[in-house]
Biopython code that builds the backbone (N, CA, C, O; Angstrom):
import numpy as np
from Bio.PDB.StructureBuilder import StructureBuilder

atoms = [
    (1, "MET", "N", (3.674, -11.248, -18.161)),
    (1, "MET", "CA", (4.086, -11.157, -16.672)),
    (1, "MET", "C", (2.860, -11.462, -15.895)),
    (1, "MET", "O", (1.796, -10.948, -16.239)),
    (2, "ILE", "N", (2.922, -12.227, -14.913)),
    (2, "ILE", "CA", (1.869, -12.541, -13.963)),
    (2, "ILE", "C", (2.223, -11.987, -12.613)),
    (2, "ILE", "O", (3.341, -12.122, -12.115)),
    (3, "LYS", "N", (1.203, -11.347, -12.033)),
    (3, "LYS", "CA", (1.302, -10.807, -10.682)),
    (3, "LYS", "C", (0.420, -11.563, -9.702)),
    (3, "LYS", "O", (-0.770, -11.743, -9.959)),
    (4, "VAL", "N", (0.956, -11.988, -8.634)),
    (4, "VAL", "CA", (0.169, -12.764, -7.617)),
    (4, "VAL", "C", (0.151, -11.768, -6.397)),
    (4, "VAL", "O", (1.167, -11.388, -5.816)),
    (5, "THR", "N", (-1.074, -11.414, -6.101)),
    (5, "THR", "CA", (-1.289, -10.452, -4.974)),
    (5, "THR", "C", (-1.970, -11.012, -3.801)),
    (5, "THR", "O", (-2.985, -11.695, -3.939)),
    (6, "ALA", "N", (-1.436, -10.745, -2.602)),
    (6, "ALA", "CA", (-2.118, -11.069, -1.413)),
    (6, "ALA", "C", (-2.341, -9.754, -0.587)),
    (6, "ALA", "O", (-1.431, -8.958, -0.356)),
    (7, "LEU", "N", (-3.596, -9.606, -0.178)),
    (7, "LEU", "CA", (-3.933, -8.322, 0.535)),
    (7, "LEU", "C", (-4.647, -8.609, 1.824)),
    (7, "LEU", "O", (-5.250, -9.668, 1.996)),
    (8, "TYR", "N", (-4.577, -7.653, 2.734)),
    (8, "TYR", "CA", (-5.107, -7.761, 4.119)),
    (8, "TYR", "C", (-6.133, -6.607, 4.254)),
    (8, "TYR", "O", (-5.790, -5.434, 4.105)),
    (9, "ARG", "N", (-7.377, -6.972, 4.537)),
    (9, "ARG", "CA", (-8.336, -6.007, 4.843)),
    (9, "ARG", "C", (-8.564, -5.811, 6.368)),
    (9, "ARG", "O", (-8.739, -6.797, 7.084)),
    (10, "TRP", "N", (-8.564, -4.645, 6.834)),
    (10, "TRP", "CA", (-8.688, -4.361, 8.270)),
    (10, "TRP", "C", (-10.115, -4.763, 8.728)),
    (10, "TRP", "O", (-11.051, -4.692, 7.931)),
    (11, "ARG", "N", (-10.280, -5.160, 9.929)),
    (11, "ARG", "CA", (-11.526, -5.494, 10.597)),
    (11, "ARG", "C", (-11.473, -5.123, 12.019)),
    (11, "ARG", "O", (-10.371, -4.920, 12.529)),
    (12, "GLU", "N", (-12.528, -5.014, 12.700)),
    (12, "GLU", "CA", (-12.564, -4.785, 14.139)),
    (12, "GLU", "C", (-11.776, -5.872, 14.785)),
    (12, "GLU", "O", (-11.887, -7.019, 14.351)),
    (13, "ASP", "N", (-10.993, -5.604, 15.781)),
    (13, "ASP", "CA", (-10.251, -6.494, 16.588)),
    (13, "ASP", "C", (-9.011, -6.956, 15.778)),
    (13, "ASP", "O", (-8.320, -7.830, 16.301)),
    (14, "ALA", "N", (-8.658, -6.488, 14.599)),
    (14, "ALA", "CA", (-7.457, -6.863, 13.860)),
    (14, "ALA", "C", (-6.163, -6.498, 14.447)),
    (14, "ALA", "O", (-6.122, -5.496, 15.162)),
    (15, "THR", "N", (-5.127, -7.168, 14.241)),
    (15, "THR", "CA", (-3.773, -6.717, 14.574)),
    (15, "THR", "C", (-2.901, -6.977, 13.347)),
    (15, "THR", "O", (-3.129, -7.908, 12.574)),
    (16, "PHE", "N", (-1.913, -6.132, 13.204)),
    (16, "PHE", "CA", (-0.964, -6.252, 12.106)),
    (16, "PHE", "C", (0.368, -5.684, 12.465)),
    (16, "PHE", "O", (0.485, -4.492, 12.749)),
    (17, "ASN", "N", (1.411, -6.544, 12.459)),
    (17, "ASN", "CA", (2.816, -6.074, 12.694)),
    (17, "ASN", "C", (3.532, -5.771, 11.411)),
    (17, "ASN", "O", (4.092, -6.664, 10.776)),
    (18, "HIS", "N", (3.518, -4.530, 11.028)),
    (18, "HIS", "CA", (4.036, -4.138, 9.722)),
    (18, "HIS", "C", (5.635, -4.418, 9.803)),
    (18, "HIS", "O", (6.168, -4.814, 8.766)),
    (19, "ASP", "N", (6.389, -4.251, 10.891)),
    (19, "ASP", "CA", (7.762, -4.446, 10.843)),
    (19, "ASP", "C", (8.043, -5.929, 10.482)),
    (19, "ASP", "O", (8.909, -6.217, 9.657)),
    (20, "TYR", "N", (7.330, -6.815, 11.085)),
    (20, "TYR", "CA", (7.588, -8.280, 10.892)),
    (20, "TYR", "C", (7.221, -8.605, 9.371)),
    (20, "TYR", "O", (7.961, -9.279, 8.655)),
    (21, "TYR", "N", (6.070, -8.091, 8.971)),
    (21, "TYR", "CA", (5.613, -8.428, 7.633)),
    (21, "TYR", "C", (6.524, -7.968, 6.545)),
    (21, "TYR", "O", (6.895, -8.722, 5.646)),
    (22, "HIS", "N", (6.886, -6.685, 6.645)),
    (22, "HIS", "CA", (7.798, -6.124, 5.604)),
    (22, "HIS", "C", (9.264, -6.584, 5.683)),
    (22, "HIS", "O", (10.031, -6.433, 4.732)),
    (23, "GLY", "N", (9.608, -7.117, 6.775)),
    (23, "GLY", "CA", (10.957, -7.553, 7.049)),
    (23, "GLY", "C", (11.064, -9.097, 6.950)),
    (23, "GLY", "O", (11.415, -9.654, 5.910)),
    (24, "GLU", "N", (10.743, -9.758, 8.091)),
    (24, "GLU", "CA", (10.972, -11.213, 8.042)),
    (24, "GLU", "C", (9.988, -12.008, 7.183)),
    (24, "GLU", "O", (10.427, -13.017, 6.630)),
    (25, "HIS", "N", (8.775, -11.688, 7.018)),
    (25, "HIS", "CA", (7.847, -12.394, 6.193)),
    (25, "HIS", "C", (8.323, -12.260, 4.719)),
    (25, "HIS", "O", (8.308, -13.237, 3.970)),
    (26, "MET", "N", (8.725, -11.089, 4.336)),
    (26, "MET", "CA", (9.151, -10.817, 2.945)),
    (26, "MET", "C", (10.432, -11.658, 2.713)),
    (26, "MET", "O", (10.633, -12.217, 1.635)),
    (27, "ARG", "N", (11.281, -11.728, 3.744)),
    (27, "ARG", "CA", (12.562, -12.625, 3.581)),
    (27, "ARG", "C", (12.199, -14.044, 3.324)),
    (27, "ARG", "O", (12.796, -14.696, 2.468)),
    (28, "ILE", "N", (11.141, -14.589, 4.112)),
    (28, "ILE", "CA", (10.771, -15.956, 3.908)),
    (28, "ILE", "C", (10.107, -16.142, 2.610)),
    (28, "ILE", "O", (10.325, -17.168, 1.966)),
    (29, "ALA", "N", (9.245, -15.152, 2.139)),
    (29, "ALA", "CA", (8.619, -15.310, 0.871)),
    (29, "ALA", "C", (9.661, -15.279, -0.344)),
    (29, "ALA", "O", (9.600, -16.070, -1.285)),
    (30, "ARG", "N", (10.564, -14.336, -0.224)),
    (30, "ARG", "CA", (11.574, -14.229, -1.248)),
    (30, "ARG", "C", (12.437, -15.624, -1.358)),
    (30, "ARG", "O", (12.710, -16.164, -2.430)),
    (31, "SER", "N", (12.784, -16.068, -0.179)),
    (31, "SER", "CA", (13.658, -17.263, -0.115)),
    (31, "SER", "C", (12.817, -18.507, -0.688)),
    (31, "SER", "O", (13.377, -19.386, -1.343)),
    (32, "ALA", "N", (11.559, -18.530, -0.429)),
    (32, "ALA", "CA", (10.714, -19.663, -0.957)),
    (32, "ALA", "C", (10.477, -19.567, -2.363)),
    (32, "ALA", "O", (10.589, -20.570, -3.068)),
    (33, "LEU", "N", (10.132, -18.362, -2.876)),
    (33, "LEU", "CA", (9.651, -18.144, -4.194)),
    (33, "LEU", "C", (10.714, -17.935, -5.258)),
    (33, "LEU", "O", (10.480, -18.206, -6.436)),
    (34, "GLN", "N", (11.915, -17.440, -4.836)),
    (34, "GLN", "CA", (12.970, -17.172, -5.825)),
    (34, "GLN", "C", (13.431, -18.400, -6.623)),
    (34, "GLN", "O", (13.641, -18.270, -7.829)),
    (35, "PRO", "N", (13.598, -19.558, -6.032)),
    (35, "PRO", "CA", (14.006, -20.760, -6.804)),
    (35, "PRO", "C", (12.880, -21.235, -7.795)),
    (35, "PRO", "O", (13.109, -22.051, -8.688)),
    (36, "LEU", "N", (11.643, -20.665, -7.575)),
    (36, "LEU", "CA", (10.512, -21.105, -8.332)),
    (36, "LEU", "C", (10.160, -20.135, -9.352)),
    (36, "LEU", "O", (9.045, -20.232, -9.862)),
    (37, "GLY", "N", (10.994, -19.160, -9.744)),
    (37, "GLY", "CA", (10.805, -18.234, -10.792)),
    (37, "GLY", "C", (10.334, -16.819, -10.449)),
    (37, "GLY", "O", (9.914, -16.054, -11.317)),
    (38, "LEU", "N", (10.415, -16.511, -9.210)),
    (38, "LEU", "CA", (10.057, -15.125, -8.727)),
    (38, "LEU", "C", (10.903, -14.089, -9.536)),
    (38, "LEU", "O", (12.118, -14.247, -9.664)),
    (39, "VAL", "N", (10.309, -13.138, -10.022)),
    (39, "VAL", "CA", (11.111, -12.080, -10.884)),
    (39, "VAL", "C", (11.228, -10.808, -10.028)),
    (39, "VAL", "O", (12.235, -10.106, -10.115)),
    (40, "ARG", "N", (10.226, -10.506, -9.213)),
    (40, "ARG", "CA", (10.144, -9.297, -8.369)),
    (40, "ARG", "C", (9.221, -9.530, -7.199)),
    (40, "ARG", "O", (8.217, -10.234, -7.307)),
    (41, "LEU", "N", (9.561, -8.947, -6.117)),
    (41, "LEU", "CA", (8.692, -8.925, -4.902)),
    (41, "LEU", "C", (8.541, -7.624, -4.339)),
    (41, "LEU", "O", (9.518, -6.927, -4.068)),
    (42, "GLU", "N", (7.196, -7.214, -4.124)),
    (42, "GLU", "CA", (6.919, -5.880, -3.514)),
    (42, "GLU", "C", (6.071, -6.050, -2.324)),
    (42, "GLU", "O", (5.292, -7.002, -2.291)),
    (43, "SER", "N", (6.144, -5.221, -1.345)),
    (43, "SER", "CA", (5.159, -5.139, -0.217)),
    (43, "SER", "C", (4.888, -3.710, -0.003)),
    (43, "SER", "O", (5.743, -2.830, -0.107)),
    (44, "ASP", "N", (3.548, -3.508, 0.326)),
    (44, "ASP", "CA", (3.014, -2.128, 0.518)),
    (44, "ASP", "C", (2.425, -1.985, 1.852)),
    (44, "ASP", "O", (1.656, -2.858, 2.257)),
    (45, "ARG", "N", (2.717, -0.950, 2.584)),
    (45, "ARG", "CA", (1.957, -0.596, 3.825)),
    (45, "ARG", "C", (1.098, 0.568, 3.329)),
    (45, "ARG", "O", (1.597, 1.613, 2.913)),
    (46, "VAL", "N", (-0.235, 0.335, 3.393)),
    (46, "VAL", "CA", (-1.169, 1.258, 2.963)),
    (46, "VAL", "C", (-1.418, 2.310, 3.957)),
    (46, "VAL", "O", (-1.682, 1.953, 5.105)),
    (47, "LEU", "N", (-1.367, 3.581, 3.662)),
    (47, "LEU", "CA", (-1.415, 4.729, 4.577)),
    (47, "LEU", "C", (-2.799, 5.456, 4.436)),
    (47, "LEU", "O", (-3.272, 5.750, 3.338)),
    (48, "TYR", "N", (-3.409, 5.724, 5.630)),
    (48, "TYR", "CA", (-4.589, 6.518, 5.691)),
    (48, "TYR", "C", (-4.373, 7.695, 6.585)),
    (48, "TYR", "O", (-3.446, 7.699, 7.394)),
    (49, "PRO", "N", (-5.237, 8.732, 6.455)),
    (49, "PRO", "CA", (-5.076, 9.992, 7.317)),
    (49, "PRO", "C", (-5.291, 9.601, 8.824)),
    (49, "PRO", "O", (-4.716, 10.225, 9.716)),
    (50, "GLY", "N", (-6.082, 8.617, 9.065)),
    (50, "GLY", "CA", (-6.277, 8.208, 10.534)),
    (50, "GLY", "C", (-6.157, 6.692, 10.615)),
    (50, "GLY", "O", (-5.486, 6.068, 9.792)),
    (51, "GLU", "N", (-6.804, 6.114, 11.601)),
    (51, "GLU", "CA", (-6.797, 4.708, 11.721)),
    (51, "GLU", "C", (-7.663, 4.003, 10.650)),
    (51, "GLU", "O", (-8.761, 4.441, 10.308)),
    (52, "PRO", "N", (-7.122, 2.929, 10.162)),
    (52, "PRO", "CA", (-7.887, 2.216, 9.141)),
    (52, "PRO", "C", (-9.385, 1.792, 9.618)),
    (52, "PRO", "O", (-9.643, 1.513, 10.789)),
    (53, "ARG", "N", (-10.263, 1.780, 8.647)),
    (53, "ARG", "CA", (-11.673, 1.326, 8.969)),
    (53, "ARG", "C", (-11.778, 0.015, 8.445)),
    (53, "ARG", "O", (-11.006, -0.381, 7.572)),
    (54, "PRO", "N", (-12.807, -0.782, 8.987)),
    (54, "PRO", "CA", (-13.067, -2.113, 8.603)),
    (54, "PRO", "C", (-13.299, -2.051, 7.031)),
    (54, "PRO", "O", (-13.974, -1.180, 6.482)),
    (55, "GLY", "N", (-12.663, -3.070, 6.396)),
    (55, "GLY", "CA", (-12.771, -3.272, 4.933)),
    (55, "GLY", "C", (-11.542, -2.611, 4.143)),
    (55, "GLY", "O", (-11.263, -2.997, 3.008)),
    (56, "GLN", "N", (-10.873, -1.675, 4.741)),
    (56, "GLN", "CA", (-9.768, -0.982, 4.137)),
    (56, "GLN", "C", (-8.590, -1.878, 4.079)),
    (56, "GLN", "O", (-8.341, -2.634, 5.018)),
    (57, "VAL", "N", (-7.852, -1.823, 3.010)),
    (57, "VAL", "CA", (-6.620, -2.665, 2.823)),
    (57, "VAL", "C", (-5.505, -1.956, 3.665)),
    (57, "VAL", "O", (-5.328, -0.740, 3.590)),
    (58, "VAL", "N", (-4.797, -2.738, 4.431)),
    (58, "VAL", "CA", (-3.758, -2.129, 5.285)),
    (58, "VAL", "C", (-2.354, -2.565, 4.844)),
    (58, "VAL", "O", (-1.361, -1.923, 5.185)),
    (59, "ALA", "N", (-2.288, -3.636, 4.100)),
    (59, "ALA", "CA", (-1.036, -4.210, 3.489)),
    (59, "ALA", "C", (-1.258, -5.098, 2.325)),
    (59, "ALA", "O", (-2.298, -5.738, 2.170)),
    (60, "LEU", "N", (-0.289, -5.118, 1.541)),
    (60, "LEU", "CA", (-0.396, -6.135, 0.391)),
    (60, "LEU", "C", (1.040, -6.463, -0.160)),
    (60, "LEU", "O", (2.003, -5.714, 0.006)),
    (61, "THR", "N", (1.084, -7.644, -0.823)),
    (61, "THR", "CA", (2.269, -8.059, -1.522)),
    (61, "THR", "C", (1.957, -8.402, -2.898)),
    (61, "THR", "O", (0.907, -8.964, -3.210)),
    (62, "ASN", "N", (2.933, -8.042, -3.787)),
    (62, "ASN", "CA", (2.863, -8.411, -5.230)),
    (62, "ASN", "C", (4.095, -9.283, -5.459)),
    (62, "ASN", "O", (5.220, -8.884, -5.156)),
    (63, "ALA", "N", (3.861, -10.495, -6.006)),
    (63, "ALA", "CA", (4.929, -11.381, -6.481)),
    (63, "ALA", "C", (4.826, -11.529, -7.952)),
    (63, "ALA", "O", (3.774, -11.923, -8.456)),
    (64, "PHE", "N", (5.847, -11.237, -8.651)),
    (64, "PHE", "CA", (5.768, -11.280, -10.141)),
    (64, "PHE", "C", (6.569, -12.485, -10.729)),
    (64, "PHE", "O", (7.691, -12.778, -10.317)),
    (65, "PHE", "N", (5.927, -13.157, -11.709)),
    (65, "PHE", "CA", (6.491, -14.323, -12.392)),
    (65, "PHE", "C", (6.347, -14.149, -13.886)),
    (65, "PHE", "O", (5.501, -13.394, -14.365)),
    (66, "SER", "N", (7.174, -14.848, -14.599)),
    (66, "SER", "CA", (7.175, -14.732, -16.109)),
    (66, "SER", "C", (5.950, -15.300, -16.732)),
    (66, "SER", "O", (5.558, -14.823, -17.798)),
    (67, "ASP", "N", (5.298, -16.297, -16.149)),
    (67, "ASP", "CA", (4.093, -16.844, -16.747)),
    (67, "ASP", "C", (3.183, -17.485, -15.717)),
    (67, "ASP", "O", (3.586, -17.732, -14.580)),
    (68, "LEU", "N", (1.969, -17.747, -16.119)),
    (68, "LEU", "CA", (0.939, -18.347, -15.282)),
    (68, "LEU", "C", (1.291, -19.627, -14.574)),
    (68, "LEU", "O", (1.074, -19.829, -13.379)),
    (69, "LYS", "N", (1.851, -20.474, -15.407)),
    (69, "LYS", "CA", (2.227, -21.916, -14.951)),
    (69, "LYS", "C", (3.245, -21.704, -13.841)),
    (69, "LYS", "O", (3.034, -22.260, -12.764)),
    (70, "GLN", "N", (4.315, -20.962, -14.000)),
    (70, "GLN", "CA", (5.336, -20.702, -12.937)),
    (70, "GLN", "C", (4.674, -20.225, -11.652)),
    (70, "GLN", "O", (4.965, -20.709, -10.558)),
    (71, "ALA", "N", (3.702, -19.183, -11.831)),
    (71, "ALA", "CA", (3.085, -18.593, -10.633)),
    (71, "ALA", "C", (2.217, -19.590, -9.946)),
    (71, "ALA", "O", (2.135, -19.552, -8.718)),
    (72, "GLN", "N", (1.557, -20.484, -10.640)),
    (72, "GLN", "CA", (0.667, -21.416, -10.012)),
    (72, "GLN", "C", (1.461, -22.548, -9.380)),
    (72, "GLN", "O", (1.056, -23.029, -8.321)),
    (73, "ILE", "N", (2.512, -22.983, -9.933)),
    (73, "ILE", "CA", (3.475, -23.951, -9.206)),
    (73, "ILE", "C", (4.051, -23.276, -8.062)),
    (73, "ILE", "O", (3.991, -23.867, -6.983)),
    (74, "ALA", "N", (4.595, -22.142, -8.117)),
    (74, "ALA", "CA", (5.107, -21.449, -6.860)),
    (74, "ALA", "C", (4.163, -21.329, -5.814)),
    (74, "ALA", "O", (4.473, -21.638, -4.663)),
    (75, "ALA", "N", (2.949, -20.876, -6.132)),
    (75, "ALA", "CA", (1.918, -20.682, -5.085)),
    (75, "ALA", "C", (1.546, -22.023, -4.445)),
    (75, "ALA", "O", (1.342, -22.089, -3.233)),
    (76, "LYS", "N", (1.454, -23.100, -5.249)),
    (76, "LYS", "CA", (1.050, -24.410, -4.643)),
    (76, "LYS", "C", (2.229, -24.897, -3.824)),
    (76, "LYS", "O", (1.982, -25.399, -2.727)),
    (77, "GLN", "N", (3.412, -24.809, -4.213)),
    (77, "GLN", "CA", (4.498, -25.370, -3.446)),
    (77, "GLN", "C", (4.821, -24.534, -2.212)),
    (77, "GLN", "O", (5.390, -25.081, -1.267)),
    (78, "THR", "N", (4.509, -23.309, -2.164)),
    (78, "THR", "CA", (4.976, -22.474, -0.971)),
    (78, "THR", "C", (3.744, -22.023, -0.101)),
    (78, "THR", "O", (3.934, -21.358, 0.917)),
    (79, "ALA", "N", (2.556, -22.365, -0.482)),
    (79, "ALA", "CA", (1.402, -21.826, 0.278)),
    (79, "ALA", "C", (1.460, -22.326, 1.703)),
    (79, "ALA", "O", (1.200, -21.518, 2.595)),
    (80, "ALA", "N", (1.754, -23.498, 1.993)),
    (80, "ALA", "CA", (1.655, -23.990, 3.418)),
    (80, "ALA", "C", (2.736, -23.287, 4.247)),
    (80, "ALA", "O", (2.453, -22.924, 5.388)),
    (81, "ALA", "N", (3.904, -23.083, 3.763)),
    (81, "ALA", "CA", (4.969, -22.422, 4.595)),
    (81, "ALA", "C", (4.575, -20.908, 4.779)),
    (81, "ALA", "O", (4.729, -20.368, 5.875)),
    (82, "LEU", "N", (4.099, -20.275, 3.770)),
    (82, "LEU", "CA", (3.782, -18.865, 3.845)),
    (82, "LEU", "C", (2.659, -18.617, 4.727)),
    (82, "LEU", "O", (2.680, -17.663, 5.505)),
    (83, "MET", "N", (1.646, -19.446, 4.650)),
    (83, "MET", "CA", (0.334, -19.320, 5.447)),
    (83, "MET", "C", (0.796, -19.661, 6.936)),
    (83, "MET", "O", (0.256, -19.065, 7.868)),
    (84, "ALA", "N", (1.703, -20.532, 7.152)),
    (84, "ALA", "CA", (2.030, -20.899, 8.561)),
    (84, "ALA", "C", (2.681, -19.767, 9.279)),
    (84, "ALA", "O", (2.669, -19.729, 10.509)),
    (85, "ASP", "N", (3.253, -18.837, 8.552)),
    (85, "ASP", "CA", (3.918, -17.641, 9.100)),
    (85, "ASP", "C", (2.952, -16.495, 9.462)),
    (85, "ASP", "O", (3.288, -15.629, 10.270)),
    (86, "ILE", "N", (1.746, -16.498, 8.855)),
    (86, "ILE", "CA", (0.775, -15.431, 9.142)),
    (86, "ILE", "C", (0.591, -15.059, 10.613)),
    (86, "ILE", "O", (0.699, -13.886, 10.970)),
    (87, "PRO", "N", (0.310, -16.057, 11.478)),
    (87, "PRO", "CA", (-0.092, -15.719, 12.830)),
    (87, "PRO", "C", (1.209, -14.960, 13.513)),
    (87, "PRO", "O", (1.074, -14.481, 14.639)),
    (88, "ASN", "N", (2.314, -14.870, 12.904)),
    (88, "ASN", "CA", (3.473, -14.067, 13.540)),
    (88, "ASN", "C", (3.288, -12.590, 13.270)),
    (88, "ASN", "O", (3.952, -11.774, 13.909)),
    (89, "TYR", "N", (2.402, -12.203, 12.339)),
    (89, "TYR", "CA", (2.225, -10.786, 12.135)),
    (89, "TYR", "C", (0.793, -10.286, 12.142)),
    (89, "TYR", "O", (0.576, -9.092, 12.348)),
    (90, "THR", "N", (-0.167, -11.123, 11.932)),
    (90, "THR", "CA", (-1.617, -10.692, 11.872)),
    (90, "THR", "C", (-2.656, -11.865, 12.201)),
    (90, "THR", "O", (-2.400, -13.068, 12.138)),
    (91, "ASN", "N", (-3.796, -11.324, 12.541)),
    (91, "ASN", "CA", (-4.897, -12.305, 12.767)),
    (91, "ASN", "C", (-5.905, -12.024, 11.630)),
    (91, "ASN", "O", (-7.084, -12.323, 11.820)),
    (92, "ILE", "N", (-5.516, -11.468, 10.457)),
    (92, "ILE", "CA", (-6.364, -11.249, 9.315)),
    (92, "ILE", "C", (-6.022, -12.341, 8.288)),
    (92, "ILE", "O", (-4.858, -12.682, 8.081)),
    (93, "GLU", "N", (-7.050, -12.863, 7.669)),
    (93, "GLU", "CA", (-6.853, -13.822, 6.673)),
    (93, "GLU", "C", (-6.715, -13.157, 5.297)),
    (93, "GLU", "O", (-7.625, -12.465, 4.839)),
    (94, "PRO", "N", (-5.598, -13.372, 4.665)),
    (94, "PRO", "CA", (-5.365, -12.674, 3.327)),
    (94, "PRO", "C", (-6.261, -13.124, 2.262)),
    (94, "PRO", "O", (-6.706, -14.272, 2.271)),
    (95, "GLU", "N", (-6.569, -12.220, 1.278)),
    (95, "GLU", "CA", (-7.279, -12.455, 0.139)),
    (95, "GLU", "C", (-6.177, -12.610, -0.945)),
    (95, "GLU", "O", (-5.198, -11.880, -0.796)),
    (96, "SER", "N", (-6.185, -13.386, -1.935)),
    (96, "SER", "CA", (-5.214, -13.371, -3.007)),
    (96, "SER", "C", (-5.836, -13.619, -4.294)),
    (96, "SER", "O", (-6.953, -14.130, -4.376)),
    (97, "TYR", "N", (-5.081, -13.241, -5.397)),
    (97, "TYR", "CA", (-5.505, -13.388, -6.735)),
    (97, "TYR", "C", (-4.330, -13.384, -7.685)),
    (97, "TYR", "O", (-3.265, -12.876, -7.337)),
    (98, "PHE", "N", (-4.482, -13.905, -8.812)),
    (98, "PHE", "CA", (-3.508, -13.792, -9.988)),
    (98, "PHE", "C", (-3.995, -12.838, -10.967)),
    (98, "PHE", "O", (-5.189, -12.756, -11.252)),
    (99, "ALA", "N", (-3.053, -12.087, -11.509)),
    (99, "ALA", "CA", (-3.464, -11.187, -12.646)),
    (99, "ALA", "C", (-2.431, -11.097, -13.664)),
    (99, "ALA", "O", (-1.238, -11.132, -13.364)),
    (100, "GLN", "N", (-2.875, -10.977, -14.930)),
    (100, "GLN", "CA", (-1.969, -10.751, -16.037)),
    (100, "GLN", "C", (-1.639, -9.316, -16.136)),
    (100, "GLN", "O", (-2.537, -8.475, -16.117)),
    (101, "MET", "N", (-0.379, -8.992, -16.241)),
    (101, "MET", "CA", (0.069, -7.560, -16.312)),
    (101, "MET", "C", (-0.061, -7.179, -17.762)),
    (101, "MET", "O", (0.342, -7.908, -18.669)),
    (102, "LEU", "N", (-0.645, -5.995, -17.953)),
    (102, "LEU", "CA", (-0.811, -5.442, -19.351)),
    (102, "LEU", "C", (-0.147, -4.069, -19.352)),
    (102, "LEU", "O", (-0.484, -3.195, -18.554)),
    (103, "ALA", "N", (0.788, -3.907, -20.251)),
    (103, "ALA", "CA", (1.551, -2.581, -20.313)),
    (103, "ALA", "C", (0.756, -1.502, -21.168)),
    (103, "ALA", "O", (0.130, -1.833, -22.175)),
    (104, "HIS", "N", (0.813, -0.275, -20.737)),
    (104, "HIS", "CA", (0.169, 0.810, -21.529)),
    (104, "HIS", "C", (1.225, 1.898, -21.592)),
    (104, "HIS", "O", (1.628, 2.436, -20.561)),
    (105, "GLU", "N", (1.672, 2.224, -22.788)),
    (105, "GLU", "CA", (2.661, 3.197, -22.848)),
    (105, "GLU", "C", (2.104, 4.733, -22.553)),
    (105, "GLU", "O", (0.986, 5.121, -22.893)),
    (106, "VAL", "N", (2.931, 5.402, -21.970)),
    (106, "VAL", "CA", (2.695, 6.762, -21.633)),
    (106, "VAL", "C", (3.531, 7.650, -22.503)),
    (106, "VAL", "O", (4.757, 7.541, -22.502)),
    (107, "THR", "N", (2.910, 8.513, -23.236)),
    (107, "THR", "CA", (3.608, 9.552, -24.094)),
    (107, "THR", "C", (3.458, 10.922, -23.669)),
    (107, "THR", "O", (2.415, 11.297, -23.134)),
    (108, "ALA", "N", (4.401, 11.669, -23.866)),
    (108, "ALA", "CA", (4.302, 13.073, -23.459)),
    (108, "ALA", "C", (3.570, 13.989, -24.418)),
    (108, "ALA", "O", (3.441, 15.184, -24.153)),
]
sb = StructureBuilder()
sb.init_structure("model")
sb.init_model(0)
sb.init_chain("A")
sb.init_seg("    ")
for serial, (resi, resn, name, xyz) in enumerate(atoms, 1):
    if name == "N":
        sb.init_residue(resn, " ", resi, " ")
    sb.init_atom(name, np.array(xyz, "f"), 0.0, 1.0, " ", f" {name:<3s}", serial, name[0])
structure = sb.get_structure()
């Protein structure tokens, strides 16, 4: 399983519309990625006891695919459309990476 993560780090003068991101942007992402092998899509709103400080992650998305080739093709084919939507919810440039998911069993 391959996980593609996009995360947003807070900075001075940053703005972030969580309602739009977790609603409309996730709808757009799901619509674009599902035909290309998307298995699961998650979005997180990271919580802090106060206002976020520069460098702290305020939101992230994980998109899961069966294999690396599918993930790479999906990222390449949808990057322009997903990046074009970013100004609708933030002025932060996302960081992204691909990761191979490794399972570790938990026993009681």
